[in-house]
Legacy VTK file of the C-alpha trace (Angstrom):
# vtk DataFile Version 3.0
C-alpha trace
ASCII
DATASET POLYDATA
POINTS 291 float
19.068 1.111 3.170
19.307 3.697 0.411
16.396 5.842 -0.703
16.331 4.037 -4.058
16.143 0.633 -2.405
13.454 1.849 -0.033
11.338 3.190 -2.887
11.745 0.007 -4.884
10.763 -2.124 -1.908
7.599 -0.145 -1.239
6.777 -0.076 -4.940
6.953 -3.873 -5.084
4.757 -4.126 -1.996
2.211 -1.849 -3.635
2.248 -3.883 -6.816
1.707 -7.050 -4.813
-1.366 -5.489 -3.224
-2.706 -4.389 -6.579
-2.284 -7.792 -8.209
-3.750 -9.722 -5.284
-7.117 -11.223 -6.124
-9.851 -8.922 -4.777
-12.034 -10.142 -2.008
-15.364 -11.452 -3.282
-18.181 -8.948 -3.049
-20.585 -9.485 -0.214
-24.256 -8.707 -0.734
-23.437 -6.881 -3.966
-21.099 -4.383 -2.333
-18.420 -2.641 -4.367
-14.629 -2.937 -4.065
-13.092 -2.297 -0.622
-13.141 1.374 0.287
-9.992 2.800 1.807
-10.537 6.546 2.290
-13.466 8.909 2.816
-13.269 12.631 2.166
-15.381 15.584 1.115
-15.250 18.275 -1.524
-16.917 21.681 -1.631
-19.251 22.204 -4.587
-19.813 25.573 -6.305
-22.881 26.284 -4.153
-20.836 25.938 -0.958
-22.253 22.556 -0.027
-20.196 19.421 0.541
-20.131 16.196 -1.421
-18.731 12.876 -0.171
-15.736 11.312 -1.939
-14.648 7.709 -1.517
-11.427 6.131 -2.792
-11.033 2.388 -3.160
-7.912 0.682 -1.865
-6.417 0.376 -5.342
-7.123 4.032 -6.218
-5.534 5.158 -2.948
-2.400 3.063 -3.511
-1.966 4.118 -7.148
-2.131 7.804 -6.165
0.569 7.174 -3.562
2.825 5.365 -6.034
2.864 8.292 -8.459
3.438 10.835 -5.694
6.217 8.733 -4.145
8.067 8.479 -7.438
7.718 12.251 -7.917
8.853 13.278 -4.415
11.590 10.653 -4.520
13.352 12.897 -7.042
13.163 15.891 -4.694
13.661 14.507 -1.191
16.183 12.216 0.495
16.436 10.382 3.799
18.300 13.396 5.214
15.373 15.782 4.731
13.120 17.101 7.475
9.813 18.023 5.831
6.984 20.223 7.097
3.610 19.138 5.698
1.319 22.165 5.855
-1.624 20.729 3.914
-5.209 19.840 4.901
-5.913 16.729 6.924
-9.572 17.050 7.928
-11.837 15.209 5.443
-9.085 15.543 2.834
-6.861 12.981 1.124
-3.925 15.357 0.781
-2.464 15.306 4.289
-2.615 11.540 4.718
-1.111 10.926 1.280
1.733 13.419 1.734
2.610 11.935 5.141
2.772 8.389 3.802
4.823 9.378 0.780
7.389 11.337 2.813
7.794 8.329 5.089
8.276 6.037 2.084
10.985 8.323 0.723
12.668 7.903 4.107
12.542 11.541 5.206
11.274 12.869 8.535
7.911 14.630 8.582
6.407 17.333 10.792
2.646 17.485 10.143
1.232 20.924 10.959
-1.904 21.067 8.783
-3.508 24.350 7.746
-5.928 25.273 10.552
-3.360 27.351 12.456
-4.995 26.426 15.763
-2.283 24.245 17.303
0.581 25.392 15.095
0.109 29.002 13.949
2.675 30.444 11.598
4.900 32.071 14.261
5.257 28.693 15.962
5.966 27.043 12.615
8.834 29.458 12.011
10.219 28.387 15.377
9.924 24.698 14.431
11.731 25.336 11.156
14.612 26.881 13.070
14.623 24.377 15.951
14.539 21.220 13.815
16.406 22.604 10.796
13.565 21.892 8.405
14.832 21.422 4.854
11.586 21.166 2.866
8.043 22.527 2.886
4.968 20.960 1.285
2.241 23.605 1.222
0.183 25.881 -1.018
1.927 28.759 -2.835
-0.062 31.258 -0.742
1.086 29.563 2.457
4.740 29.669 1.401
4.492 33.342 0.410
2.616 34.314 3.576
5.081 32.454 5.784
7.983 34.254 4.093
6.226 37.582 4.605
5.706 36.848 8.300
9.355 35.907 8.702
10.419 39.227 7.156
8.040 41.170 9.421
9.683 39.480 12.421
13.118 40.568 11.291
14.111 37.208 9.808
15.405 36.410 6.342
13.658 33.353 4.827
16.650 32.893 2.528
18.846 32.330 5.586
16.704 29.442 6.842
17.519 25.763 6.329
14.601 25.338 3.881
15.979 24.357 0.474
12.996 22.666 -1.224
9.378 23.836 -1.510
6.705 21.645 -3.070
3.588 23.645 -3.889
0.176 21.953 -3.948
-3.478 22.957 -3.806
-3.471 26.086 -5.983
-2.946 27.015 -9.597
0.515 28.556 -9.655
2.452 29.994 -12.576
6.145 29.289 -13.059
6.800 32.980 -12.434
5.130 32.781 -9.030
7.040 29.611 -8.203
10.245 31.447 -9.104
9.344 34.347 -6.784
8.634 31.952 -3.921
11.914 30.161 -4.597
13.811 33.446 -4.614
12.269 34.518 -1.304
13.378 31.289 0.391
16.533 30.702 -1.683
15.026 27.276 -2.381
14.193 25.176 -5.401
10.474 24.924 -6.051
8.293 22.300 -7.645
4.566 21.814 -8.087
2.138 18.928 -7.841
-1.432 18.878 -9.076
-4.472 17.039 -7.832
-8.187 17.500 -7.334
-10.217 16.865 -4.179
-11.307 13.473 -5.530
-7.976 12.500 -7.171
-5.076 13.650 -5.008
-2.376 12.944 -7.602
-3.309 13.975 -11.154
-0.038 15.397 -12.509
3.557 15.443 -11.285
6.492 17.636 -12.262
9.387 16.603 -14.464
12.940 17.910 -14.135
11.984 20.835 -16.394
9.177 21.883 -14.046
6.275 20.919 -16.313
3.355 19.002 -14.815
2.763 15.692 -16.603
-0.584 13.936 -16.477
-0.584 10.500 -14.830
-2.180 9.128 -17.987
-1.153 5.537 -17.318
-4.107 5.380 -14.884
-6.218 8.450 -15.676
-8.300 9.239 -18.751
-8.386 13.012 -19.088
-10.159 15.359 -21.454
-10.947 19.047 -21.471
-14.341 20.490 -22.242
-14.171 23.039 -25.022
-10.835 22.138 -26.609
-7.356 22.351 -25.111
-8.383 24.777 -22.355
-11.453 24.347 -20.187
-12.887 22.209 -17.423
-10.901 19.063 -16.688
-12.859 15.814 -16.933
-11.239 12.754 -15.353
-12.533 9.308 -16.233
-15.776 10.901 -17.417
-16.344 12.991 -14.276
-16.133 16.822 -14.298
-13.708 18.116 -11.680
-14.693 21.776 -11.420
-11.089 22.681 -12.273
-9.869 24.590 -15.329
-6.685 23.422 -17.043
-4.823 23.609 -20.303
-3.960 20.155 -21.636
-1.289 19.986 -24.289
-2.111 17.965 -27.416
-0.572 14.506 -27.562
1.818 15.481 -30.371
3.311 18.390 -28.390
6.193 17.153 -26.267
7.905 18.615 -23.233
11.656 19.193 -23.452
12.115 16.364 -20.941
11.001 13.897 -23.622
8.206 12.284 -21.614
5.273 11.040 -23.727
2.812 12.009 -20.980
0.791 15.104 -21.799
1.576 18.369 -20.018
-1.190 19.819 -17.858
-1.273 23.482 -16.852
-3.626 24.255 -13.906
-5.581 27.486 -14.350
-7.876 27.525 -11.308
-11.470 26.633 -10.590
-14.423 26.872 -12.945
-16.280 29.255 -10.641
-13.408 31.783 -10.610
-12.579 31.534 -14.310
-13.467 34.004 -17.028
-14.368 33.020 -20.575
-12.168 34.357 -23.342
-12.075 33.817 -27.099
-10.060 30.610 -26.640
-12.286 29.175 -23.898
-12.177 29.273 -20.126
-9.112 30.813 -18.537
-7.978 31.612 -15.029
-8.578 34.978 -13.437
-5.541 37.317 -13.322
-5.113 36.412 -9.662
-4.228 32.865 -8.693
-7.471 31.078 -8.013
-8.518 29.956 -4.542
-7.134 26.645 -3.360
-9.036 23.466 -4.086
-9.544 22.966 -0.342
-11.057 25.419 2.201
-7.892 26.871 3.740
-8.258 28.962 6.867
-5.711 30.033 9.439
-6.859 31.330 12.771
-10.352 31.600 11.380
-9.521 33.823 8.404
-9.470 32.942 4.706
-6.078 32.705 3.078
-4.988 36.009 1.554
-3.829 36.602 -1.969
-0.091 37.023 -2.344
0.333 37.459 -6.069
LINES 1 292
291 0 1 2 3 4 5 6 7 8 9 10 11 12 13 14 15 16 17 18 19 20 21 22 23 24 25 26 27 28 29 30 31 32 33 34 35 36 37 38 39 40 41 42 43 44 45 46 47 48 49 50 51 52 53 54 55 56 57 58 59 60 61 62 63 64 65 66 67 68 69 70 71 72 73 74 75 76 77 78 79 80 81 82 83 84 85 86 87 88 89 90 91 92 93 94 95 96 97 98 99 100 101 102 103 104 105 106 107 108 109 110 111 112 113 114 115 116 117 118 119 120 121 122 123 124 125 126 127 128 129 130 131 132 133 134 135 136 137 138 139 140 141 142 143 144 145 146 147 148 149 150 151 152 153 154 155 156 157 158 159 160 161 162 163 164 165 166 167 168 169 170 171 172 173 174 175 176 177 178 179 180 181 182 183 184 185 186 187 188 189 190 191 192 193 194 195 196 197 198 199 200 201 202 203 204 205 206 207 208 209 210 211 212 213 214 215 216 217 218 219 220 221 222 223 224 225 226 227 228 229 230 231 232 233 234 235 236 237 238 239 240 241 242 243 244 245 246 247 248 249 250 251 252 253 254 255 256 257 258 259 260 261 262 263 264 265 266 267 268 269 270 271 272 273 274 275 276 277 278 279 280 281 282 283 284 285 286 287 288 289 290
């Protein structure tokens, strides 16, 4: 079965689930809940997040269609994204499987699979793609160099960056270090797939299912379906089109509200890439900046 056929089959199965009549509510309860997670608020506390079945499936559909342009059934993919109380790891795993590729799930804790072991897995299993944060990709490349290895000589040829605001220049540097093509995806803790990349590298809002606005104009805090996200973005006006021709608006992630500075044109990201939207630690230490 080809990758295209596989994607189409799963897409039809998803659509069938979405169009199926919902189960009647019992005792006034809401729609069936599929996933539970948590997000960290600005004060450092945690807030629960719940996705319904339909929300969970729709996020997967958009991510599958995006990664289906980057991965094939021949790929071996390392997923170095959060799994604990996060939607990201589970979604990435399912999507890679739907594309037909093989997946090695290592997470981000570094307890069972620290970076030196990951480098060994990449070599042993001839890993062809990484899904991770930009900081993780840069740090892993730096470790490889310190161990006398050349990341560009590895089998990795595709890197999908998630979880952090990342400029195209930084993506280019990461790609050059690994001799790999790079792409980005954007989501928030409560909506794992918000924007996906086109062939020109721009992130396009999934506006067929999300209603997005920005507080303060074109640049400021992102509000999705009426709920503030705590994330700062630039959202292109509807009449400004990407070179790819897509009618979906382009979204440029700029970081978190708490790390942003206010300029004359509204909120903007700090000069350094903002912290990831999940609490990333490896071997008990916060992730380091690698601008």
